[in-house]
C-alpha positions as CSV (number, residue, x, y, z in Angstrom):
1,M,-81.1,-38.4,-29.6
2,A,-79.3,-36.0,-32.0
3,R,-76.1,-37.3,-33.2
4,S,-72.9,-35.8,-31.3
5,A,-71.3,-33.2,-33.9
6,F,-68.0,-34.9,-32.8
7,S,-68.4,-38.6,-32.5
8,P,-65.6,-40.7,-31.8
9,Q,-65.5,-41.8,-35.5
10,W,-65.2,-38.2,-36.7
11,T,-62.6,-37.5,-34.1
12,R,-60.5,-40.3,-35.3
13,A,-61.0,-39.4,-38.9
14,C,-59.6,-35.7,-38.1
15,L,-56.6,-36.9,-36.2
16,A,-55.8,-39.2,-38.7
17,T,-56.2,-36.8,-41.6
18,L,-53.5,-34.7,-39.6
19,L,-51.4,-37.3,-38.7
20,I,-51.0,-38.0,-42.2
21,L,-50.4,-34.4,-43.0
22,V,-47.8,-34.5,-40.5
23,C,-46.3,-37.4,-42.1
24,G,-46.6,-36.1,-45.4
25,V,-44.4,-32.9,-44.3
26,A,-41.9,-34.8,-42.3
27,F,-41.1,-37.4,-44.7
28,W,-42.6,-37.2,-48.1
29,W,-42.6,-33.4,-48.9
30,R,-39.6,-33.0,-51.5
31,L,-38.2,-36.3,-50.8
32,G,-35.9,-36.6,-53.8
33,Y,-35.1,-33.2,-53.8
34,L,-31.3,-33.7,-51.9
35,G,-28.9,-35.7,-53.7
36,L,-28.1,-38.9,-52.2
37,I,-26.2,-38.4,-49.1
38,D,-22.7,-39.6,-48.6
39,P,-21.6,-42.3,-47.8
40,D,-24.6,-44.7,-47.0
41,E,-27.3,-44.0,-49.5
42,P,-25.3,-43.9,-52.7
43,F,-24.1,-47.6,-51.3
44,Y,-27.9,-48.8,-51.2
45,A,-28.8,-47.1,-54.6
46,Q,-25.5,-48.4,-56.6
47,S,-26.2,-51.7,-55.5
48,S,-29.7,-51.8,-56.8
49,R,-28.8,-50.2,-59.9
50,E,-26.3,-52.7,-60.3
51,M,-28.7,-55.8,-59.4
52,L,-31.2,-54.5,-61.8
53,R,-28.9,-54.5,-64.8
54,A,-27.5,-57.8,-64.1
55,Q,-31.0,-59.1,-63.3
56,D,-29.9,-60.4,-60.2
57,W,-32.6,-60.3,-57.3
58,A,-30.6,-62.7,-54.8
59,T,-27.2,-61.5,-54.7
60,P,-26.5,-57.6,-53.5
61,R,-23.3,-56.5,-55.4
62,I,-21.4,-52.9,-55.8
63,F,-18.4,-51.9,-57.9
64,D,-19.6,-55.1,-60.4
65,R,-18.8,-57.8,-57.3
66,P,-21.0,-59.2,-54.9
67,Q,-21.1,-57.6,-51.8
68,F,-22.2,-59.2,-48.3
69,E,-22.6,-55.9,-45.9
70,K,-26.4,-56.0,-45.9
71,P,-29.4,-58.6,-46.2
72,I,-31.5,-58.8,-49.2
73,F,-34.7,-57.1,-48.0
74,L,-33.8,-53.4,-48.5
75,Y,-32.4,-54.0,-51.9
76,W,-35.9,-56.0,-52.9
77,L,-37.6,-52.7,-52.0
78,C,-35.4,-50.1,-53.8
79,M,-35.0,-51.9,-57.0
80,S,-38.9,-52.7,-57.1
81,S,-39.3,-48.9,-56.3
82,F,-36.7,-48.0,-59.5
83,R,-38.6,-50.4,-61.7
84,V,-42.0,-48.0,-60.7
85,F,-40.8,-44.8,-60.4
86,G,-37.5,-44.8,-62.1
87,E,-34.4,-44.3,-61.1
88,N,-33.9,-41.3,-59.0
89,E,-33.8,-40.2,-55.6
90,F,-37.5,-40.1,-54.7
91,A,-37.8,-43.8,-55.8
92,G,-34.6,-44.8,-53.8
93,R,-36.2,-43.1,-50.7
94,A,-39.8,-44.0,-51.2
95,P,-39.7,-47.4,-49.3
96,C,-38.2,-45.9,-46.4
97,A,-40.7,-43.2,-46.1
98,L,-43.4,-45.7,-46.7
99,F,-42.2,-47.8,-43.3
100,A,-41.6,-44.9,-41.3
101,T,-45.1,-43.6,-41.8
102,L,-46.5,-47.1,-41.3
103,L,-44.6,-47.1,-37.8
104,V,-45.8,-43.8,-37.0
105,V,-49.6,-45.4,-37.2
106,A,-48.6,-48.6,-35.8
107,T,-47.5,-46.6,-32.9
108,W,-50.5,-44.4,-32.5
109,A,-52.8,-47.8,-32.3
110,F,-50.3,-49.6,-30.1
111,G,-50.5,-46.3,-27.8
112,A,-54.2,-46.1,-28.1
113,R,-54.7,-49.7,-27.2
114,A,-51.9,-49.6,-24.1
115,F,-52.7,-46.3,-22.5
116,N,-55.6,-44.1,-24.3
117,P,-56.6,-42.8,-27.5
118,R,-54.9,-39.2,-26.8
119,A,-51.8,-40.6,-25.6
120,G,-51.4,-42.6,-28.5
121,F,-52.0,-40.1,-31.0
122,L,-49.3,-37.6,-28.6
123,A,-46.7,-40.6,-29.1
124,A,-47.3,-40.8,-32.9
125,I,-46.7,-36.8,-33.3
126,V,-43.4,-37.3,-30.9
127,L,-42.3,-39.6,-33.1
128,A,-43.2,-37.9,-36.4
129,T,-41.3,-35.2,-35.5
130,S,-38.3,-36.1,-33.9
131,A,-35.2,-35.0,-35.9
132,E,-33.6,-38.4,-35.3
133,F,-36.7,-40.5,-36.9
134,F,-37.7,-37.6,-39.3
135,I,-34.2,-37.7,-41.1
136,S,-34.1,-41.2,-41.1
137,A,-37.1,-41.6,-42.9
138,R,-35.8,-39.9,-45.5
139,M,-32.5,-41.6,-46.4
140,I,-32.0,-45.1,-47.9
141,L,-31.2,-47.0,-44.7
142,T,-31.7,-50.7,-43.7
143,D,-32.6,-48.9,-40.1
144,M,-35.7,-47.4,-41.0
145,V,-37.2,-50.6,-42.4
146,F,-35.9,-52.8,-39.9
147,A,-37.4,-50.3,-37.0
148,A,-40.7,-51.1,-38.2
149,F,-40.5,-54.9,-38.3
150,V,-39.1,-55.0,-35.0
151,C,-41.3,-52.5,-33.4
152,A,-44.3,-54.3,-34.9
153,A,-42.7,-57.7,-33.6
154,A,-42.6,-56.4,-30.2
155,F,-46.2,-55.0,-30.1
156,S,-47.3,-57.9,-31.4
157,L,-45.7,-59.7,-28.6
158,W,-47.3,-57.5,-25.9
159,L,-50.9,-58.1,-27.9
160,A,-50.3,-61.9,-27.6
161,G,-49.5,-61.6,-23.9
162,R,-52.5,-59.4,-23.2
163,E,-55.2,-61.0,-25.4
164,E,-56.3,-64.7,-24.6
165,R,-58.4,-65.3,-27.5
166,R,-56.2,-63.5,-30.2
167,G,-53.0,-64.3,-28.5
168,E,-52.1,-67.1,-30.8
169,L,-52.5,-65.1,-34.0
170,W,-50.7,-62.1,-32.7
171,F,-47.7,-64.4,-31.7
172,L,-47.6,-65.8,-35.6
173,V,-47.4,-62.0,-36.4
174,A,-44.7,-61.6,-34.1
175,C,-42.7,-64.7,-35.7
176,A,-43.4,-63.2,-39.3
177,M,-42.0,-59.8,-38.2
178,T,-39.1,-61.2,-36.6
179,G,-38.4,-63.0,-39.8
180,L,-38.5,-60.0,-42.0
181,S,-36.4,-57.9,-39.6
182,V,-33.6,-60.7,-39.9
183,L,-34.2,-60.6,-43.9
184,T,-33.8,-56.5,-43.4
185,K,-30.6,-56.3,-41.1
186,G,-29.4,-60.0,-40.0
187,P,-29.4,-61.8,-36.4
188,L,-29.6,-58.4,-34.7
189,G,-33.5,-58.8,-35.4
190,L,-34.3,-61.8,-33.4
191,I,-31.8,-60.8,-30.4
192,L,-34.0,-57.4,-29.8
193,V,-37.2,-59.3,-30.3
194,C,-35.8,-61.9,-27.6
195,F,-35.3,-58.8,-25.3
196,A,-38.8,-58.1,-25.9
197,V,-40.0,-61.6,-24.9
198,L,-37.8,-61.3,-21.8
199,A,-39.1,-57.9,-20.8
200,L,-42.7,-59.2,-21.0
201,Y,-41.8,-61.7,-18.4
202,L,-40.3,-59.4,-16.6
203,V,-43.9,-57.4,-16.2
204,G,-45.3,-60.6,-15.3
205,R,-46.7,-61.1,-18.8
206,N,-46.5,-64.7,-20.9
207,P,-46.3,-63.6,-24.7
208,L,-46.1,-67.2,-25.6
209,P,-48.6,-69.7,-26.5
210,R,-49.6,-72.5,-24.3
211,R,-50.4,-75.0,-27.1
212,L,-47.3,-76.5,-28.9
213,L,-48.9,-76.2,-32.0
214,P,-49.0,-72.2,-32.5
215,I,-45.5,-72.4,-31.5
216,A,-44.3,-74.6,-34.0
217,L,-46.3,-72.9,-36.5
218,G,-44.7,-69.8,-35.4
219,L,-41.0,-71.0,-35.9
220,A,-41.9,-72.4,-39.0
221,F,-43.4,-68.8,-40.5
222,F,-39.9,-67.4,-38.8
223,A,-37.8,-70.1,-40.8
224,A,-40.0,-69.7,-44.1
225,I,-39.1,-66.1,-44.2
226,A,-35.7,-65.8,-42.6
227,V,-33.9,-69.3,-43.7
228,P,-34.2,-69.4,-47.6
229,W,-32.7,-66.1,-48.8
230,Y,-29.4,-67.1,-46.6
231,A,-29.4,-70.5,-47.5
232,L,-29.2,-69.5,-51.2
233,M,-26.1,-67.1,-50.6
234,I,-24.3,-69.9,-48.5
235,A,-25.2,-72.3,-51.5
236,R,-23.6,-70.0,-54.1
237,F,-20.4,-68.7,-52.1
238,G,-20.3,-71.3,-49.5
239,K,-18.3,-70.6,-46.1
240,G,-17.1,-67.1,-47.5
241,Y,-20.3,-65.7,-47.4
242,A,-21.1,-67.1,-43.8
243,R,-17.5,-65.8,-42.6
244,A,-18.3,-62.3,-44.3
245,F,-21.4,-61.7,-43.3
246,F,-22.3,-63.3,-40.1
247,I,-18.5,-63.2,-38.4
248,H,-17.4,-59.8,-40.0
249,E,-20.7,-57.8,-40.4
250,N,-22.1,-59.0,-37.3
251,V,-19.6,-60.4,-34.4
252,E,-16.6,-58.1,-35.3
253,R,-18.7,-55.3,-35.3
254,F,-19.5,-55.9,-31.7
255,F,-16.3,-56.3,-30.6
256,R,-14.4,-53.9,-32.9
257,A,-15.2,-50.3,-33.2
258,E,-16.0,-49.5,-36.9
259,H,-16.0,-45.9,-35.9
260,P,-13.7,-45.9,-32.8
261,S,-14.6,-42.1,-31.7
262,N,-18.0,-43.3,-31.4
263,N,-17.2,-45.8,-28.5
264,H,-18.4,-44.0,-25.4
265,L,-20.9,-45.3,-22.6
266,Y,-22.9,-42.1,-23.0
267,Y,-23.2,-41.7,-26.9
268,Y,-26.4,-43.4,-27.4
269,L,-27.9,-41.0,-24.3
270,A,-26.5,-38.1,-26.2
271,V,-28.4,-39.7,-29.5
272,F,-31.3,-39.6,-27.5
273,L,-31.0,-36.2,-26.2
274,G,-30.3,-34.8,-29.6
275,G,-32.3,-36.8,-31.6
276,S,-35.5,-36.0,-29.8
277,I,-35.1,-32.5,-30.6
278,P,-37.7,-30.5,-30.7
279,W,-39.2,-33.0,-27.8
280,S,-35.9,-32.9,-25.9
281,P,-37.6,-31.0,-22.7
282,A,-40.1,-33.4,-22.5
283,L,-37.5,-36.0,-21.6
284,L,-37.7,-34.2,-18.1
285,L,-41.3,-35.3,-18.1
286,L,-40.6,-38.8,-17.7
287,P,-39.2,-39.0,-14.0
288,R,-42.3,-37.4,-12.8
289,Q,-44.2,-40.5,-14.7
290,A,-41.4,-42.9,-12.6
291,P,-43.3,-45.7,-10.1
292,G,-43.4,-44.1,-6.6
293,R,-44.9,-41.1,-8.3
294,T,-47.6,-42.3,-10.3
295,R,-49.1,-46.0,-10.9
296,W,-47.5,-47.7,-13.7
297,G,-49.5,-49.9,-15.9
298,V,-48.0,-53.3,-17.4
299,A,-47.5,-51.0,-21.0
300,P,-44.9,-48.6,-19.5
301,R,-43.2,-50.9,-17.4
302,F,-42.8,-53.3,-20.5
303,L,-41.5,-50.5,-22.6
304,V,-38.9,-49.3,-20.0
305,W,-37.4,-53.1,-19.6
306,W,-37.5,-53.6,-23.1
307,G,-35.6,-50.4,-23.9
308,L,-33.3,-50.9,-21.3
309,L,-32.3,-54.4,-22.4
310,C,-32.0,-53.2,-25.8
311,L,-29.7,-50.1,-24.9
312,G,-27.3,-52.1,-22.4
313,F,-27.2,-54.7,-25.3
314,L,-26.0,-51.4,-28.0
315,T,-23.6,-49.9,-25.5
316,L,-21.6,-52.9,-25.1
317,A,-21.3,-53.5,-28.5
318,Q,-18.2,-51.3,-30.0
319,S,-19.2,-50.2,-32.9
320,K,-22.1,-47.6,-32.8
321,L,-24.3,-45.1,-34.8
322,P,-26.9,-43.1,-34.2
323,S,-29.1,-45.3,-36.9
324,Y,-28.5,-48.1,-34.6
325,A,-30.9,-47.4,-32.1
326,L,-33.4,-45.7,-34.4
327,F,-35.9,-48.3,-33.3
328,L,-35.6,-47.4,-29.6
329,F,-37.3,-43.8,-30.5
330,V,-40.6,-45.6,-30.8
331,P,-40.8,-46.9,-27.1
332,L,-39.1,-43.7,-26.3
333,A,-42.0,-41.8,-28.1
334,L,-44.6,-43.8,-26.3
335,L,-43.3,-42.9,-23.0
336,I,-43.2,-39.3,-24.0
337,G,-46.8,-39.4,-25.0
338,H,-47.6,-41.3,-21.8
339,A,-46.2,-38.7,-19.9
340,I,-47.4,-35.6,-21.9
341,D,-51.0,-36.8,-21.7
342,G,-50.5,-37.7,-17.8
343,Q,-49.3,-33.6,-17.4
344,L,-52.3,-32.6,-19.7
345,R,-54.8,-34.1,-17.0
346,E,-52.5,-32.5,-13.8
347,R,-52.2,-29.5,-15.4
348,D,-49.7,-27.9,-13.1
349,L,-46.2,-28.3,-13.9
350,G,-44.6,-27.6,-11.0
351,R,-41.7,-24.8,-10.7
352,G,-38.8,-27.4,-10.7
353,A,-40.0,-29.2,-13.9
354,G,-41.1,-26.2,-15.4
355,W,-38.0,-24.2,-15.1
356,A,-35.9,-27.2,-15.9
357,M,-38.0,-27.9,-19.2
358,G,-37.7,-24.2,-19.8
359,G,-33.9,-24.1,-20.1
360,M,-33.8,-27.5,-21.9
361,S,-36.0,-25.3,-24.7
362,L,-33.7,-22.4,-24.6
363,A,-30.5,-24.7,-25.0
364,Q,-32.0,-26.6,-28.0
365,A,-33.1,-23.1,-29.6
366,G,-29.7,-21.9,-28.9
367,A,-28.1,-24.7,-30.8
368,F,-30.1,-23.5,-34.0
369,L,-28.6,-20.0,-33.7
370,I,-25.1,-21.2,-32.8
371,V,-24.7,-24.1,-35.5
372,P,-24.5,-22.1,-38.4
373,G,-21.6,-19.6,-37.2
374,A,-19.8,-22.7,-35.5
375,A,-19.9,-24.5,-39.0
376,H,-19.3,-21.2,-41.1
377,E,-22.3,-21.7,-43.0
378,M,-23.8,-18.3,-43.0
379,A,-26.7,-19.4,-45.6
380,F,-28.4,-21.1,-42.9
381,R,-28.4,-18.3,-40.3
382,W,-31.7,-16.8,-40.8
383,P,-33.6,-20.4,-41.8
384,L,-32.5,-21.7,-38.7
385,G,-33.4,-18.3,-37.0
386,V,-36.9,-19.2,-37.6
387,V,-37.1,-22.3,-36.6
388,A,-35.1,-21.5,-33.2
389,A,-38.1,-18.4,-32.9
390,T,-40.8,-21.1,-33.1
391,L,-38.9,-23.0,-30.2
392,L,-38.9,-19.7,-28.3
393,I,-42.4,-19.6,-28.6
394,A,-43.0,-23.1,-27.5
395,F,-40.7,-22.5,-24.5
396,V,-42.9,-19.3,-23.6
397,L,-45.9,-21.4,-23.9
398,Q,-44.3,-24.1,-21.6
399,V,-43.0,-22.4,-19.0
400,R,-46.3,-22.7,-16.7
401,R,-47.6,-25.6,-18.2
402,V,-47.9,-28.0,-20.9
403,S,-50.7,-27.4,-23.4
404,V,-51.9,-28.0,-26.7
405,A,-50.6,-24.9,-27.9
406,W,-47.2,-26.0,-26.7
407,I,-47.6,-29.3,-28.1
408,A,-48.5,-27.3,-31.6
409,C,-45.6,-25.4,-31.5
410,T,-43.1,-27.6,-30.8
411,A,-44.5,-30.1,-33.7
412,S,-44.3,-26.9,-35.8
413,A,-41.0,-26.4,-35.4
414,A,-39.8,-29.9,-36.6
415,L,-41.6,-29.3,-39.6
416,G,-40.6,-25.8,-40.3
417,L,-37.1,-27.6,-39.9
418,V,-37.8,-29.4,-42.7
419,V,-39.2,-26.7,-44.8
420,V,-36.3,-24.5,-44.4
421,C,-33.9,-27.0,-45.2
422,L,-35.5,-27.9,-48.3
423,T,-36.4,-24.5,-49.7
424,W,-34.0,-21.9,-48.8
425,T,-31.0,-23.8,-47.8
426,G,-31.9,-26.4,-50.2
427,P,-28.9,-25.9,-52.9
428,T,-26.3,-24.9,-49.9
429,L,-27.2,-28.3,-47.9
430,D,-27.4,-30.2,-51.1
431,S,-23.9,-29.5,-52.3
432,I,-22.7,-30.2,-48.5
433,V,-24.3,-33.5,-48.0
434,S,-24.2,-35.3,-51.6
435,A,-21.9,-35.6,-54.7
436,R,-24.6,-34.9,-57.1
437,R,-23.6,-31.3,-58.0
438,V,-19.8,-32.2,-57.8
439,S,-20.0,-35.0,-60.0
440,K,-21.7,-32.4,-62.5
441,E,-19.0,-30.2,-62.2
442,I,-16.5,-33.4,-63.0
443,A,-18.5,-34.0,-66.2
444,L,-18.0,-30.4,-67.2
445,G,-14.6,-30.0,-66.6
446,G,-13.1,-33.4,-67.1
447,E,-11.6,-34.6,-70.2
448,P,-12.9,-37.9,-71.9
449,S,-9.9,-40.1,-70.9
450,E,-9.4,-38.4,-67.3
451,A,-9.4,-40.8,-64.7
452,I,-11.3,-39.8,-61.6
453,L,-9.8,-39.9,-57.9
454,T,-11.8,-39.3,-54.7
455,S,-11.6,-39.7,-51.2
456,P,-12.9,-43.1,-49.2
457,L,-16.3,-41.0,-47.9
458,L,-17.0,-39.6,-51.7
459,V,-16.2,-42.4,-53.8
460,R,-19.9,-44.3,-53.8
461,G,-21.9,-40.9,-54.8
462,I,-19.1,-40.0,-57.1
463,T,-19.6,-43.9,-58.7
464,Y,-23.1,-43.4,-59.0
465,Y,-23.4,-40.1,-60.6
466,A,-20.8,-40.0,-62.4
467,R,-21.3,-43.5,-63.9
468,E,-17.8,-43.4,-64.5
469,P,-14.8,-46.2,-63.0
470,V,-13.3,-44.4,-60.1
471,S,-10.3,-44.7,-57.9
472,V,-9.9,-44.3,-54.3
473,I,-6.7,-41.9,-53.0
474,S,-6.3,-42.4,-49.3
475,T,-3.6,-42.3,-46.4
476,R,-4.4,-45.9,-45.5
477,S,-4.3,-49.1,-47.4
478,R,-7.6,-50.1,-46.2
479,P,-10.0,-47.4,-45.8
480,F,-13.2,-49.2,-45.8
481,Y,-14.2,-51.3,-42.7
482,T,-15.3,-53.9,-45.5
483,P,-12.8,-54.0,-49.0
484,H,-14.5,-52.7,-52.1
485,P,-13.0,-53.8,-55.3
486,L,-11.6,-50.5,-55.8
487,T,-8.0,-49.2,-56.7
488,V,-6.8,-47.5,-53.8
489,V,-3.9,-45.1,-54.3
490,V,-1.9,-44.9,-51.0
491,G,1.4,-42.5,-50.8
492,S,3.3,-40.4,-53.2
493,E,5.1,-43.4,-55.1
494,E,1.8,-45.4,-55.8
495,L,0.4,-41.7,-57.0
496,D,3.3,-41.2,-59.2
497,R,3.0,-44.7,-60.7
498,Y,-1.2,-44.1,-61.1
499,L,-0.4,-41.0,-63.0
500,S,2.2,-42.7,-65.2
501,G,-0.6,-45.1,-66.6
502,G,0.0,-48.0,-63.9
503,R,-3.1,-49.2,-61.8
504,G,-5.6,-47.5,-64.2
505,G,-4.2,-44.0,-64.3
506,R,-4.1,-42.0,-67.3
507,G,-1.7,-39.2,-67.3
508,T,-4.0,-36.7,-65.4
509,A,-6.9,-37.2,-62.9
510,L,-9.6,-35.4,-61.2
511,C,-9.4,-35.7,-57.7
512,V,-12.4,-34.6,-55.2
513,G,-12.1,-34.5,-51.6
514,L,-13.5,-32.3,-48.4
515,A,-11.2,-29.9,-47.4
516,R,-9.7,-31.9,-44.6
517,D,-9.3,-34.9,-47.1
518,W,-6.5,-32.5,-48.9
519,A,-4.8,-31.6,-45.7
520,R,-4.6,-35.1,-44.9
521,L,-2.9,-35.8,-48.4
522,G,-0.4,-33.2,-48.2
523,P,2.5,-35.4,-48.4
524,T,1.1,-38.0,-50.8
525,L,0.9,-34.8,-53.0
526,E,4.3,-33.5,-53.0
527,R,5.3,-35.2,-56.3
528,V,2.7,-34.0,-58.3
529,S,1.2,-30.9,-60.0
530,V,-2.0,-29.3,-58.9
531,T,-4.3,-27.2,-60.8
532,A,-7.5,-25.9,-61.4
533,R,-8.7,-26.0,-58.0
534,D,-12.5,-25.3,-57.8
535,T,-14.8,-25.9,-54.9
536,V,-18.5,-27.2,-54.7
537,G,-19.9,-26.7,-51.2
538,N,-17.6,-28.4,-49.1
539,K,-15.7,-30.4,-51.7
540,I,-12.5,-29.3,-53.2
541,V,-11.9,-30.5,-57.0
542,A,-8.6,-30.4,-58.4
543,R,-6.4,-31.8,-61.5
544,L,-3.4,-33.8,-60.6
545,S,-0.5,-34.4,-62.9
546,K,3.2,-35.5,-63.3
547,P,5.1,-32.0,-63.4
548,R,6.6,-31.5,-66.5
549,A,10.6,-32.4,-66.5
550,P,12.9,-29.2,-67.0
551,V,13.9,-29.0,-70.6
552,S,18.1,-28.3,-70.8
553,Q,19.3,-25.7,-73.0
554,S,22.6,-26.4,-74.4
555,R,24.8,-23.1,-75.7
556,G,26.2,-23.3,-78.8
557,P,30.1,-22.6,-79.2
């Protein structure tokens, strides 16, 4: 019998190649092109640089002082990458891009086991080309590495509850992944994995081994990975570390909003809607897969329960950011991939669902046309117009039914967004999101002994790129949620003393801030002279100095 030209092995190889190409464009292409994005990326890069300089692989530090905001694992990754590739933007971001790629592949593998190979592949494509995910993959953030470990633990627990022969092995893998998640972002990793265990019980699966020995081994694996570094930090810094990290950075963040404007019950629903672009219309397929309309298996029910438990916990927490929910885009992508696969089999989308998805498609296409004008950045108008045109083509393809052409066009819109942002609009985008260009202007326009003042948002980026001591000018005495060992100038009197040579000042200072920062600083600048204003992207640079006292001239007799 002649072998088929399209054997399963050949098909898998082609799909794997396609998926790697998608990840290559979405995560890796021109990864180091943009400068480090304020304020988080420079924080991790500067900390890794200072740790390397001090030859200290145990204690995170910034501004030449120990800092306790995050655990150690991401710093180890960045430091290792700096050692291999040099101290640059690509090296800092490469670990997160790598973990994003691994998580996409793991999503494909899990989806193929839980649903079917096509649904798994579609879920991986949806995940790789969802805006929140591919943007995060291109940034130095703990959340991408954390998402990979948490989802790997949840996948392993699901397999442990499904496979009797290898269930104990998968349980050990889950414990190891949980330990790594705790070493990446703290006790939240253990909480989210416990939610996965609860979700499995709710769908009738027991992920825990029946024998006591594998449970003991799993706990030992977890402790051996997660505990030693924390024990070392407590031994070095005592109760101060325990209070700063476990209480301030974890417990207090749950009960106190670091960003009060984000603290709304609907916040994460909005994050999922916007972060799923260009797949937001596919969210409307999920109700068509709900119980009562289709027969749900264990896997989709597990994903829904786990997602709802985690979403409820994140919503109750007062501190909210889009990246906190990054890991939830994985079960969401799996559910969307499963729904698209089911729709490809049914073919008929239905008039109501078709027009609802069409309306959502038009809304997201319109957003790409409106945003440049609303942001007063005309450089983005025609490149984002190309993305909008691609989404409009997807709208036309999708009105009647979900098809392979619609899937390809939707994914292409996401990849097109990456391309236009890193080519035609690249210089403009770089000057907006990063302090790299403005730091070069400071180096060219500043005097050798001149001090640098900047807003709290930009201080980490300017410190990283200028490689000079930087002070903060603010309207608040505590401009950071976690205090930094920096000089903070508040009010006109303190600024006057600073420019007089007190608190590190040197007579004049170059001051950098966004337009809104300068508006807030109006009363603070009343007693000083502001000259030599330059604009770099959305940042304004000016020289501050004390006005010269008028010279009195006496008349002769």
